[in-house]
C-alpha positions in Angstrom: -31.3 9.3 -3.1 -29.2 7.6 -0.4 -27.3 10.1 1.7 -26.1 7.6 4.3 -22.3 7.7 4.7 -20.4 4.7 3.5 -19.7 1.9 6.0 -16.7 -0.4 5.3 -14.0 -2.6 6.6 -10.8 -3.0 4.8 -8.2 -5.4 6.2 -5.5 -6.1 3.7 -2.1 -7.9 3.6 -0.1 -5.2 1.9 3.3 -4.9 0.3 4.6 -1.4 -0.5 7.8 -0.5 -2.4 9.0 3.1 -2.9 12.1 4.6 -4.4 13.7 5.7 -1.1 16.6 4.0 0.6 16.0 2.0 3.8 15.3 5.2 5.7 12.1 6.2 3.9 11.3 9.8 4.6 7.5 9.1 5.0 8.2 6.8 7.9 10.7 9.0 9.8 9.5 12.5 8.9 12.6 13.1 6.8 13.1 14.4 3.2 13.0 11.7 0.6 16.3 10.1 -0.6 16.2 11.5 -4.1 14.1 14.6 -3.7 11.1 13.0 -5.4 8.7 10.2 -4.4 7.4 7.1 -6.3 5.5 4.3 -4.7 3.5 1.2 -5.5 1.2 -0.6 -3.0 -0.2 -4.1 -3.7 -2.5 -6.0 -1.4 -5.0 -8.7 -0.9 -8.1 -8.2 1.2 -8.2 -10.7 4.0 -11.4 -9.5 5.5 -13.6 -6.7 4.1 -16.9 -5.3 3.0 -18.2 -2.1 1.6 -21.8 -1.2 2.5 -22.5 -4.9 3.0 -20.8 -6.0 -0.2 -18.1 -8.6 0.6 -14.5 -7.8 -0.6 -12.5 -10.6 0.9 -9.8 -12.3 -1.2 -9.8 -9.6 -3.8 -6.5 -7.9 -4.8 -5.7 -4.3 -5.5 -2.8 -2.0 -6.3 -2.2 1.7 -6.1 0.6 3.5 -8.0 1.8 7.0 -7.0 4.3 9.4 -8.5 5.3 12.9 -7.3 7.8 15.3 -9.0 9.1 16.3 -5.6 8.3 15.6 -2.0 4.8 14.2 -1.3 3.7 17.2 0.8 4.6 19.5 -2.2 1.8 17.9 -4.1 1.2 17.6 -7.9 1.3 13.8 -7.7 -0.3 11.3 -10.1 -2.2 8.2 -9.0 -3.5 5.1 -10.6 -5.6 2.4 -9.0 -5.8 -1.2 -10.3 -8.6 -3.5 -9.3 -8.7 -7.3 -9.4 -10.4 -8.4 -12.6 -12.3 -11.1 -10.6 -14.2 -8.4 -8.8 -17.9 -7.9 -9.7 -19.2 -4.5 -10.5 -20.3 -3.5 -7.0 -17.1 -4.9 -5.5 -15.1 -2.8 -8.0 -16.9 0.4 -7.0 -16.4 -0.4 -3.3 -12.7 -1.1 -3.6 -12.2 2.0 -5.8 -13.9 4.3 -3.3 -11.9 2.9 -0.4 -8.5 3.1 -2.2 -9.3 6.6 -3.6 -9.7 7.8 0.0 -13.2 9.1 -0.7 -15.2 7.0 1.9 -13.4 7.8 5.1 -12.9 10.7 7.4 -10.5 13.1 5.6 -6.8 12.4 6.3 -7.7 9.4 8.5 -5.8 6.7 6.4 -2.9 6.6 3.9 -5.2 6.5 0.9 -6.9 9.8 1.9 -3.6 11.5 2.7 -1.9 10.5 -0.5 -5.0 11.6 -2.5 -4.8 15.0 -1.0 -1.3 15.5 -2.5 -2.3 14.2 -6.0 -3.7 16.4 -8.8 -3.8 13.9 -11.6 -5.7 10.7 -11.5 -5.2 8.1 -14.2 -8.1 5.9 -15.2 -8.7 2.9 -12.9 -7.6 -0.4 -14.5 -9.4 -3.7 -14.2 -6.7 -6.4 -14.6 -5.4 -9.7 -13.3 -3.2 -9.1 -10.3 -0.8 -12.0 -9.7 0.4 -11.5 -6.1 2.1 -13.8 -3.8 3.5 -12.7 -0.5 4.7 -13.8 2.9 4.6 -10.8 5.1 6.3 -12.6 8.0 9.2 -13.6 5.8 9.3 -10.2 4.1 8.9 -11.6 0.6 6.6 -10.7 -2.3 6.2 -11.1 -6.0 3.8 -9.1 -8.2 2.9 -9.2 -11.9 0.1 -7.1 -13.4 0.5 -7.8 -17.1 1.6 -4.7 -19.1 1.6 -2.4 -16.1 3.5 -3.5 -12.9 6.2 -5.9 -12.0 7.7 -6.1 -8.5 9.6 -8.3 -6.1 10.8 -8.1 -2.5 13.0 -9.9 -0.1 14.5 -9.2 3.3 17.5 -6.9 3.6 20.6 -9.0 4.1 23.2 -8.4 6.9 26.3 -7.4 4.9 28.6 -8.9 7.5 26.9 -12.3 8.1 24.9 -12.8 4.9 21.8 -13.6 7.0 18.4 -12.0 6.5 17.8 -9.0 8.8 14.6 -8.9 10.8 13.8 -5.3 11.3 10.3 -3.8 12.0 8.6 -0.5 12.9 6.0 -0.2 15.6 3.7 2.8 15.4 1.5 3.0 18.5 0.6 6.6 17.4 1.4 9.0 14.6 0.7 6.7 11.6 -2.4 6.6 9.3 -1.2 3.5 7.6 -0.3 0.7 10.1 0.5 0.0 13.7 3.4 -2.4 12.8 5.3 -3.1 9.6 8.1 -5.5 8.6 10.9 -4.0 6.5 12.8 -5.3 3.5 14.0 -4.3 0.0 12.0 -4.2 -3.2 12.4 -3.6 -6.9 9.5 -2.3 -9.1 8.9 -1.4 -12.7 5.7 0.4 -13.8 4.7 1.2 -17.4 1.7 2.8 -19.1 0.0 5.9 -17.7 2.6 6.1 -15.0 6.2 5.1 -15.7 8.8 4.5 -13.0 11.5 2.0 -12.0 13.7 1.5 -8.9 15.8 -1.3 -7.6 16.6 -2.6 -4.1 14.8 0.2 -2.3 12.6 0.6 0.7 9.9 -2.0 1.1 7.5 -2.7 4.0 4.9 -5.3 4.7 1.9 -4.5 6.8 -1.7 -5.2 7.5 -3.8 -2.2 6.4 -6.8 -2.2 8.7 -9.1 0.7 7.9 -12.8 1.5 8.3 -14.8 4.7 7.6 -13.3 6.4 10.6 -9.7 5.7 9.6 -6.9 3.4 10.8 -8.1 0.7 13.2 -5.5 0.6 16.0 -5.1 -3.0 17.1 -2.1 -5.3 17.5 -1.0 -6.6 14.1 -1.0 -10.4 13.6 2.6 -9.8 12.3 3.7 -9.4 15.9 2.9 -13.0 16.8 6.7 -13.8 16.9 6.8 -11.8 20.1 4.8 -14.5 21.9 6.9 -17.4 20.6 
């Protein structure tokens, strides 16, 4: 029996859309917009491995739904794994996204799992995902389950795309920097939900077994221009 703790690296270009307005409570320690929380995360692993098994270029999604605020619990979660993944890659991705292979509460997957009490079966499906994190755009199709799109928020006075971002030097278990936009998502199947033109952010999830890796995000390259 192998009792060695898991060792992994998970660096993913990630798009997340929830049902809150542009001031998402999770980001600003506020109540949610509607008194309940729904969220979909979709990503593609840029660099990664799980106990030596390569994970790069694989896609994933995680769907969450709570009847009230996240911290009140009783949430439901479903994980979707890229159908291209081989069996050992599937196991590795599922363990990372379930939050079971890191220090407790050290990344967003672990925190969200704590507040879920129902876990729908993991799905193995094609994940059609195109994104440009710098431009704040994304399009997602998981046949029969998930459809989502995102774009920058538009300045209502000028009609130009707004460039708004959040930097989190401390206090976050998800990212150090995220670009903001608006997204629309529909989910069917084991979890059903839909919302339009609501909070979206684009970030690099950079986690290992110890939690969030705090380094400057590549999305801040515009600062050096």
